[in-house]
N, CA and C atoms as an extended XYZ file, in Angstrom:
354
Properties=species:S:1:pos:R:3:atomname:S:1:resname:S:1:resid:I:1 pbc="F F F"
N         0.841       -1.172        0.000 N   MET     1
C         0.000        0.000        0.000 CA  MET     1
C         0.889        1.240        0.000 C   MET     1
N         0.524        2.236       -0.783 N   ILE     2
C         1.298        3.470       -0.906 CA  ILE     2
C         0.786        4.464        0.132 C   ILE     2
N         1.731        5.104        0.833 N   ALA     3
C         1.346        6.073        1.865 CA  ALA     3
C         0.895        7.362        1.203 C   ALA     3
N        -0.213        7.845        1.614 N   THR     4
C        -0.712        9.129        1.114 CA  THR     4
C        -0.331       10.215        2.111 C   THR     4
N        -0.288       11.463        1.672 N   PRO     5
C         0.111       12.542        2.587 CA  PRO     5
C        -0.748       12.605        3.840 C   PRO     5
N        -1.999       12.229        3.773 N   SER     6
C        -2.851       12.324        4.950 CA  SER     6
C        -2.545       11.238        5.971 C   SER     6
N        -1.898       10.143        5.543 N   SER     7
C        -1.611        9.065        6.484 CA  SER     7
C        -0.265        9.227        7.180 C   SER     7
N         0.590       10.156        6.719 N   LEU     8
C         1.893       10.383        7.340 CA  LEU     8
C         1.728       11.328        8.530 C   LEU     8
N         2.472       11.092        9.620 N   PRO     9
C         2.380       12.030       10.745 CA  PRO     9
C         2.968       13.383       10.343 C   PRO     9
N         2.331       14.446       10.794 N   ALA    10
C         2.795       15.796       10.460 CA  ALA    10
C         4.063       16.107       11.250 C   ALA    10
N         5.043       16.689       10.569 N   ALA    11
C         6.288       17.080       11.231 CA  ALA    11
C         6.023       18.356       12.024 C   ALA    11
N         6.594       18.469       13.225 N   PRO    12
C         6.372       19.699       14.003 CA  PRO    12
C         7.033       20.884       13.301 C   PRO    12
N         6.425       22.064       13.386 N   PRO    13
C         7.035       23.239       12.752 CA  PRO    13
C         8.338       23.591       13.463 C   PRO    13
N         9.273       24.218       12.749 N   PRO    14
C        10.539       24.596       13.394 CA  PRO    14
C        10.277       25.614       14.498 C   PRO    14
N        11.046       25.500       15.580 N   SER    15
C        10.838       26.428       16.693 CA  SER    15
C        11.380       27.803       16.327 C   SER    15
N        10.685       28.815       16.757 N   ALA    16
C        11.073       30.203       16.505 CA  ALA    16
C        10.745       30.993       17.762 C   ALA    16
N        11.401       32.135       17.948 N   PRO    17
C        11.075       32.941       19.128 CA  PRO    17
C         9.592       33.302       19.107 C   PRO    17
N         9.007       33.276       20.273 N   GLU    18
C         7.594       33.630       20.363 CA  GLU    18
C         7.437       35.118       20.077 C   GLU    18
N         6.395       35.475       19.337 N   PRO    19
C         6.196       36.902       19.039 CA  PRO    19
C         6.064       37.747       20.300 C   PRO    19
N         5.461       37.190       21.339 N   THR    20
C         5.304       37.953       22.584 CA  THR    20
C         6.666       38.298       23.174 C   THR    20
N         7.587       37.339       23.160 N   TYR    21
C         8.932       37.572       23.693 CA  TYR    21
C         9.605       38.704       22.922 C   TYR    21
N         9.506       38.657       21.596 N   LEU    22
C        10.151       39.681       20.779 CA  LEU    22
C         9.513       41.051       21.009 C   LEU    22
N         8.195       41.082       21.169 N   LEU    23
C         7.527       42.357       21.428 CA  LEU    23
C         7.942       42.937       22.775 C   LEU    23
N         8.022       42.099       23.774 N   VAL    24
C         8.420       42.565       25.106 CA  VAL    24
C         9.861       43.062       25.073 C   VAL    24
N        10.716       42.341       24.365 N   GLN    25
C        12.119       42.751       24.253 CA  GLN    25
C        12.209       44.127       23.584 C   GLN    25
N        11.454       44.328       22.519 N   ARG    26
C        11.467       45.609       21.819 CA  ARG    26
C        10.876       46.712       22.701 C   ARG    26
N         9.832       46.370       23.460 N   LEU    27
C         9.214       47.346       24.360 CA  LEU    27
C        10.207       47.817       25.416 C   LEU    27
N        10.980       46.901       25.990 N   PHE    28
C        11.973       47.294       26.995 CA  PHE    28
C        13.024       48.222       26.398 C   PHE    28
N        13.483       47.929       25.193 N   ARG    29
C        14.464       48.814       24.546 CA  ARG    29
C        13.867       50.202       24.338 C   ARG    29
N        12.625       50.238       23.859 N   PHE    30
C        11.956       51.516       23.620 CA  PHE    30
C        11.814       52.310       24.915 C   PHE    30
N        11.380       51.651       25.984 N   LEU    31
C        11.194       52.338       27.264 CA  LEU    31
C        12.514       52.877       27.803 C   LEU    31
N        13.586       52.138       27.629 N   GLU    32
C        14.891       52.606       28.099 CA  GLU    32
C        15.318       53.858       27.334 C   GLU    32
N        15.125       53.847       26.002 N   ARG    33
C        15.471       55.033       25.207 CA  ARG    33
C        14.621       56.229       25.626 C   ARG    33
N        13.335       56.015       25.839 N   GLU    34
C        12.453       57.107       26.253 CA  GLU    34
C        12.849       57.648       27.621 C   GLU    34
N        13.223       56.761       28.542 N   ARG    35
C        13.635       57.194       29.877 CA  ARG    35
C        14.864       58.098       29.780 C   ARG    35
N        15.830       57.708       28.949 N   LEU    36
C        17.023       58.532       28.776 CA  LEU    36
C        16.671       59.869       28.122 C   LEU    36
N        15.756       59.834       27.158 N   HIS    37
C        15.335       61.066       26.485 CA  HIS    37
C        14.684       62.028       27.485 C   HIS    37
N        13.815       61.512       28.325 N   VAL    38
C        13.134       62.346       29.327 CA  VAL    38
C        14.142       62.906       30.318 C   VAL    38
N        15.085       62.075       30.747 N   ARG    39
C        16.088       62.547       31.708 CA  ARG    39
C        16.931       63.680       31.111 C   ARG    39
N        17.345       63.537       29.834 N   ARG    40
C        18.125       64.600       29.194 CA  ARG    40
C        17.306       65.882       29.081 C   ARG    40
N        16.034       65.736       28.737 N   ARG    41
C        15.182       66.917       28.596 CA  ARG    41
C        14.992       67.619       29.942 C   ARG    41
N        14.788       66.855       30.994 N   LEU    42
C        14.651       67.454       32.328 CA  LEU    42
C        15.941       68.154       32.749 C   LEU    42
N        17.082       67.562       32.433 N   ASP    43
C        18.357       68.205       32.757 CA  ASP    43
C        18.482       69.546       32.038 C   ASP    43
N        18.072       69.597       30.760 N   ARG    44
C        18.131       70.860       30.018 CA  ARG    44
C        17.197       71.897       30.636 C   ARG    44
N        16.018       71.455       31.059 N   MET    45
C        15.077       72.389       31.693 CA  MET    45
C        15.652       72.919       33.003 C   MET    45
N        16.276       72.044       33.788 N   ASP    46
C        16.906       72.485       35.036 CA  ASP    46
C        17.984       73.520       34.753 C   ASP    46
N        18.819       73.263       33.747 N   GLN    47
C        19.894       74.195       33.420 CA  GLN    47
C        19.330       75.545       32.976 C   GLN    47
N        18.239       75.522       32.209 N   ALA    48
C        17.626       76.778       31.767 CA  ALA    48
C        17.091       77.558       32.960 C   ALA    48
N        16.453       76.884       33.894 N   LEU    49
C        15.926       77.566       35.080 CA  LEU    49
C        17.055       78.118       35.941 C   LEU    49
N        18.123       77.354       36.090 N   ILE    50
C        19.263       77.819       36.887 CA  ILE    50
C        19.885       79.046       36.234 C   ILE    50
N        19.994       79.046       34.900 N   SER    51
C        20.599       80.192       34.215 CA  SER    51
C        19.732       81.445       34.356 C   SER    51
N        18.428       81.259       34.611 N   LEU    52
C        17.548       82.408       34.838 CA  LEU    52
C        17.567       82.863       36.288 C   LEU    52
N        18.294       82.154       37.125 N   GLY    53
C        18.424       82.536       38.519 CA  GLY    53
C        17.415       81.884       39.440 C   GLY    53
N        16.658       80.942       38.943 N   ALA    54
C        15.674       80.270       39.794 CA  ALA    54
C        16.380       79.268       40.694 C   ALA    54
N        15.889       79.169       41.922 N   GLU    55
C        16.434       78.166       42.835 CA  GLU    55
C        15.585       76.920       42.731 C   GLU    55
N        16.224       75.810       42.477 N   LEU    56
C        15.503       74.550       42.371 CA  LEU    56
C        15.498       73.855       43.716 C   LEU    56
N        14.404       73.186       44.053 N   PRO    57
C        14.386       72.441       45.317 CA  PRO    57
C        15.373       71.285       45.241 C   PRO    57
N        15.896       70.862       46.384 N   PRO    58
C        16.844       69.739       46.353 CA  PRO    58
C        16.142       68.477       45.873 C   PRO    58
N        16.915       67.615       45.253 N   LEU    59
C        16.368       66.340       44.796 CA  LEU    59
C        15.972       65.506       46.005 C   LEU    59
N        14.926       64.686       45.892 N   PRO    60
C        14.487       63.890       47.040 CA  PRO    60
C        15.567       62.937       47.537 C   PRO    60
N        16.292       62.320       46.652 N   ASP    61
C        17.386       61.418       47.010 CA  ASP    61
C        18.557       61.720       46.098 C   ASP    61
N        19.700       61.233       46.482 N   SER    62
C        20.862       61.427       45.630 CA  SER    62
C        20.752       60.514       44.415 C   SER    62
N        21.525       60.829       43.390 N   LEU    63
C        21.515       60.005       42.182 CA  LEU    63
C        22.051       58.612       42.461 C   LEU    63
N        22.906       58.492       43.460 N   THR    64
C        23.458       57.169       43.752 CA  THR    64
C        22.375       56.239       44.258 C   THR    64
N        21.365       56.773       44.953 N   SER    65
C        20.296       55.888       45.419 CA  SER    65
C        19.489       55.367       44.238 C   SER    65
N        19.359       56.187       43.177 N   ASP    66
C        18.666       55.736       41.972 CA  ASP    66
C        19.444       54.593       41.323 C   ASP    66
N        20.772       54.740       41.275 N   GLU    67
C        21.602       53.675       40.708 CA  GLU    67
C        21.518       52.416       41.567 C   GLU    67
N        21.464       52.596       42.887 N   GLN    68
C        21.345       51.436       43.771 CA  GLN    68
C        20.022       50.720       43.533 C   GLN    68
N        18.949       51.485       43.306 N   ASP    69
C        17.654       50.870       43.018 CA  ASP    69
C        17.743       50.004       41.772 C   ASP    69
N        18.419       50.522       40.736 N   HIS    70
C        18.562       49.746       39.503 CA  HIS    70
C        19.379       48.484       39.744 C   HIS    70
N        20.430       48.596       40.558 N   GLN    71
C        21.250       47.414       40.845 CA  GLN    71
C        20.443       46.381       41.613 C   GLN    71
N        19.613       46.839       42.557 N   GLU    72
C        18.780       45.904       43.312 CA  GLU    72
C        17.764       45.228       42.396 C   GLU    72
N        17.177       46.004       41.470 N   GLU    73
C        16.226       45.417       40.532 CA  GLU    73
C        16.910       44.367       39.669 C   GLU    73
N        18.135       44.678       39.221 N   ASP    74
C        18.871       43.721       38.395 CA  ASP    74
C        19.171       42.455       39.177 C   ASP    74
N        19.492       42.604       40.465 N   ALA    75
C        19.815       41.435       41.280 CA  ALA    75
C        18.573       40.578       41.515 C   ALA    75
N        17.405       41.223       41.653 N   GLU    76
C        16.169       40.481       41.898 CA  GLU    76
C        15.639       39.822       40.637 C   GLU    76
N        15.900       40.422       39.482 N   ALA    77
C        15.360       39.890       38.228 CA  ALA    77
C        16.080       38.597       37.863 C   ALA    77
N        15.345       37.622       37.330 N   PRO    78
C        16.009       36.391       36.891 CA  PRO    78
C        16.907       36.687       35.698 C   PRO    78
N        17.899       35.838       35.514 N   ALA    79
C        18.828       36.034       34.402 CA  ALA    79
C        18.049       35.996       33.096 C   ALA    79
N        18.393       36.911       32.204 N   GLN    80
C        17.688       36.980       30.925 CA  GLN    80
C        18.068       35.779       30.074 C   GLN    80
N        17.056       35.151       29.505 N   GLN    81
C        17.308       34.002       28.653 CA  GLN    81
C        17.278       34.452       27.207 C   GLN    81
N        18.137       33.846       26.411 N   ASP    82
C        18.149       34.156       24.993 CA  ASP    82
C        16.945       33.518       24.326 C   ASP    82
N        16.597       34.052       23.174 N   ALA    83
C        15.492       33.484       22.411 CA  ALA    83
C        15.872       32.079       21.964 C   ALA    83
N        14.899       31.194       21.814 N   PRO    84
C        15.211       29.846       21.348 CA  PRO    84
C        15.878       29.896       19.978 C   PRO    84
N        16.697       28.894       19.703 N   ASP    85
C        17.377       28.840       18.417 CA  ASP    85
C        16.355       28.754       17.294 C   ASP    85
N        16.675       29.391       16.180 N   THR    86
C        15.787       29.352       15.027 CA  THR    86
C        16.492       28.632       13.898 C   THR    86
N        15.734       28.295       12.868 N   THR    87
C        16.335       27.638       11.712 CA  THR    87
C        16.927       28.661       10.761 C   THR    87
N        16.635       29.939       10.986 N   GLU    88
C        17.189       30.982       10.138 CA  GLU    88
C        18.629       31.259       10.553 C   GLU    88
N        19.470       31.686        9.602 N   PRO    89
C        20.832       32.064        9.994 CA  PRO    89
C        20.773       33.309       10.861 C   PRO    89
N        21.664       33.439       11.843 N   PRO    90
C        21.635       34.613       12.718 CA  PRO    90
C        21.930       35.878       11.923 C   PRO    90
N        21.236       36.939       12.301 N   GLN    91
C        21.467       38.220       11.648 CA  GLN    91
C        22.658       38.893       12.308 C   GLN    91
N        23.493       39.514       11.491 N   THR    92
C        24.668       40.173       12.047 CA  THR    92
C        24.339       41.586       12.499 C   THR    92
N        23.290       42.163       11.962 N   GLN    93
C        22.900       43.506       12.370 CA  GLN    93
C        21.497       43.463       12.925 C   GLN    93
N        21.284       44.267       13.942 N   GLU    94
C        19.946       44.373       14.510 CA  GLU    94
C        19.117       45.248       13.583 C   GLU    94
N        17.846       44.915       13.456 N   GLU    95
C        16.981       45.716       12.607 CA  GLU    95
C        16.931       47.134       13.153 C   GLU    95
N        17.065       48.125       12.286 N   PRO    96
C        16.976       49.496       12.792 CA  PRO    96
C        15.551       49.790       13.233 C   PRO    96
N        15.446       50.368       14.411 N   VAL    97
C        14.140       50.752       14.936 CA  VAL    97
C        13.874       52.163       14.446 C   VAL    97
N        12.737       52.381       13.785 N   PRO    98
C        12.478       53.731       13.275 CA  PRO    98
C        12.400       54.732       14.418 C   PRO    98
N        13.177       55.781       14.296 N   GLN    99
C        13.194       56.830       15.310 CA  GLN    99
C        12.184       57.899       14.915 C   GLN    99
N        11.453       58.428       15.877 N   PRO   100
C        10.524       59.506       15.534 CA  PRO   100
C        11.310       60.721       15.052 C   PRO   100
N        10.747       61.414       14.098 N   GLN   101
C        11.413       62.591       13.564 CA  GLN   101
C        11.485       63.656       14.651 C   GLN   101
N        12.661       64.260       14.826 N   PRO   102
C        12.769       65.280       15.874 CA  PRO   102
C        11.879       66.473       15.527 C   PRO   102
N        11.118       66.872       16.504 N   GLN   103
C        10.260       68.030       16.324 CA  GLN   103
C        10.996       69.240       16.862 C   GLN   103
N        10.626       70.381       16.353 N   SER   104
C        11.294       71.581       16.835 CA  SER   104
C        10.967       71.757       18.314 C   SER   104
N        11.963       72.149       19.058 N   GLU   105
C        11.802       72.326       20.499 CA  GLU   105
C        10.837       73.483       20.750 C   GLU   105
N         9.900       73.316       21.668 N   PRO   106
C         9.020       74.444       21.992 CA  PRO   106
C         9.826       75.543       22.677 C   PRO   106
N         9.338       76.742       22.542 N   GLU   107
C        10.020       77.865       23.178 CA  GLU   107
C        10.058       77.642       24.686 C   GLU   107
N        11.188       77.944       25.331 N   PRO   108
C        11.251       77.748       26.783 CA  PRO   108
C        10.288       78.697       27.493 C   PRO   108
N         9.721       78.205       28.563 N   ILE   109
C         8.807       79.011       29.367 CA  ILE   109
C         9.636       79.800       30.373 C   ILE   109
N         9.465       81.106       30.366 N   VAL   110
C        10.221       81.963       31.269 CA  VAL   110
C         9.466       82.026       32.590 C   VAL   110
N        10.160       81.635       33.652 N   VAL   111
C         9.564       81.658       34.985 CA  VAL   111
C        10.155       82.847       35.735 C   VAL   111
N         9.321       83.850       36.067 N   PRO   112
C         9.871       85.003       36.790 CA  PRO   112
C        10.255       84.587       38.207 C   PRO   112
N        11.288       85.223       38.753 N   PRO   113
C        11.688       84.882       40.123 CA  PRO   113
C        10.557       85.206       41.097 C   PRO   113
N        10.431       84.382       42.115 N   THR   114
C         9.353       84.573       43.096 CA  THR   114
C         9.797       85.410       44.286 C   THR   114
N        11.085       85.714       44.373 N   ASP   115
C        11.579       86.514       45.493 CA  ASP   115
C        11.131       87.966       45.313 C   ASP   115
N        10.706       88.618       46.397 N   PRO   116
C        10.306       90.036       46.279 CA  PRO   116
C        11.539       90.890       46.000 C   PRO   116
N        11.369       91.967       45.249 N   PRO   117
C        12.529       92.840       44.972 CA  PRO   117
C        13.053       93.449       46.266 C   PRO   117
N        14.356       93.647       46.311 N   VAL   118
C        14.990       94.167       47.521 CA  VAL   118
C        15.031       95.666       47.486 C   VAL   118
């Protein structure tokens, strides 16, 4: 008897990274870039206010405590696992993530000093 395609067991599909894993990985990269962008923008705003003579309130904690928080989070997080092997050859370059086009910076808001004139 000749085997027909319907009588043969189906071969399992080749394993590939789960789309959810890849989306989460891309989301983390995006969030990290955005966090750095926001931090740089806040630093520029602080510098502009200082140059206008405004006194800024002290930061709630030192920057080292922020770094310590990140180190503690890294220590608590499980080791990152690589994506499962695929049948495709590994790519030597990471796909470029489209960057949003830089928009013109809005005009800085001038904050008048709150101290009464002497």
